Every structure is written in C-alpha cells, then in structure tokens.
C-alpha positions in Angstrom: 0.0 0.0 0.0 1.2 3.5 -0.7 0.8 6.4 1.8 -2.6 7.5 0.6 -4.0 4.0 0.8 -2.5 3.5 4.2 -4.2 6.7 5.5 -7.5 5.5 4.1 -7.1 2.0 5.5 -6.4 3.3 9.0 -9.4 5.7 8.8 -11.8 3.0 7.6 -10.4 0.6 10.2 -12.1 2.6 12.9 -15.4 2.3 11.1 -15.3 -1.5 10.6 -18.9 -2.3 9.6 -20.2 1.0 8.3 -20.1 2.3 4.8 -18.5 5.7 4.5 -18.9 8.1 1.5 -15.9 9.0 -0.6 -16.4 12.6 0.2 -16.3 11.8 4.0 -13.1 9.8 3.5 -11.5 12.7 1.6 -12.5 15.1 4.5 -11.5 13.0 7.4 -8.6 10.7 6.4 -6.1 13.3 5.2 -6.9 16.2 7.4 -8.6 19.5 6.7 -5.7 21.2 5.0 -5.3 18.4 2.6 -9.0 18.4 1.9 -8.9 22.2 1.4 -6.1 22.0 -1.1 -7.3 18.8 -2.9 -11.0 18.0 -2.2 -10.9 14.7 -4.2 -7.5 13.4 -3.3 -8.7 10.0 -2.0 -10.9 8.9 -5.0 -8.1 7.4 -7.1 -6.7 5.5 -4.1 -10.2 4.3 -3.2 -10.7 2.9 -6.7 -7.3 1.1 -6.5 -8.2 -0.4 -3.2 -11.5 -1.7 -4.6 -9.6 -3.3 -7.5 -7.2 -5.0 -5.1 -10.0 -6.4 -3.0 -9.3 -4.4 0.1 -12.6 -2.4 0.1 -16.3 -3.2 -0.4 -18.6 -0.8 -2.2 -22.3 -0.5 -1.7 -24.8 0.5 -4.5 -24.7 4.2 -3.3 -20.9 4.3 -3.8 -19.9 4.2 -0.1 -16.8 2.3 1.0 -15.8 0.0 3.9 -13.0 -2.5 4.6 -13.8 -5.9 3.2 -14.2 -8.3 6.1 -11.6 -11.1 6.1 -12.9 -14.5 4.8 -14.6 -16.8 7.3 -11.9 -19.5 6.8 -9.2 -17.0 7.6 -8.2 -17.7 11.2 -7.0 -14.5 12.8 -6.4 -16.4 16.1 -3.4 -18.4 15.1 -1.7 -19.9 18.0 2.0 -19.7 17.9 4.6 -20.5 20.5 7.6 -18.3 21.1 9.9 -21.2 20.6 9.8 -25.0 20.4 11.6 -25.3 23.7 9.0 -23.2 25.6 6.2 -25.3 23.9 7.8 -28.5 25.2 8.2 -27.1 28.7 4.5 -26.0 28.8 3.3 -29.3 27.4 5.3 -31.3 29.9 4.1 -29.3 32.8 0.7 -31.0 32.7 -1.4 -27.8 32.8 -3.6 -26.6 30.0 -2.5 -23.2 28.8 -5.0 -22.8 25.9 -7.0 -20.2 27.8 -3.9 -18.1 28.6 -2.5 -17.7 25.1 -2.1 -14.0 24.2 -3.2 -13.3 20.7 -2.5 -10.1 18.9 -5.3 -9.8 16.4 -4.8 -6.3 15.1 -1.4 -6.9 13.6 -2.5 -10.1 12.0 -5.4 -8.3 10.4 -3.1 -5.5 9.1 -0.8 -8.2 7.6 -3.9 -9.8 5.9 -4.9 -6.5 4.2 -1.2 -5.7 3.4 -1.0 -9.0 1.4 -4.0 -8.3 -0.8 
C-alpha cells in the first residue's frame, strides 16, 4: 500500500462495519488542510483499493473495509519457541486459555498481502 491507501485504511479501520462516502473519506482521512487543497485526493486511491479487493462498495458508492474471509483464522496460536512449547506441554497444565493473541497486527498483515 502506498501512503494514501494506508491513510484511508487506518481511517476506515475505525469504522469497521459502516459504509462511508468518498467525500467523507476525503474530508477526514487526510486532514482538513489536505481536503482544502485537494478535495478529491482519495478517490483514485479508493478505486485502486477496490480493484485490489481491500474495500467493499455498496450501491450508493460508499466504502468500507472488506471483512476477512470466514476461513481465515485470525487467532493463530504460535509458541515463542519449540523449547517453551515442550516445557509447557510437559508441565501437565492446559494453557490454551492463557494464550495471548495479537489480532490487530494479523489483520493488518492480511490486508497488506491483498
């Protein structure tokens, strides 16, 4: 993603399920100075993001982040190292409830790979 697409991505990330108009994205994602100088700065980037499959468009022309597919597991469980995994498995306790999952970075990586 280039810088414009990244600004749009982080703005739309805060509005996960809602569709936002292109004009509103232009106003809010880049700041008011950028909107004053270039009112339609985000429209080419929005079209590129739709072509790449990052954004969904509704019939009214509003945009939102495309939700990840249902088979994409954002809660991947990874151990820090094989040695720690063996120590925890041999301890006899179940640590499946204590696993810390960082979901936000996994989701960012998913959209970055599109």
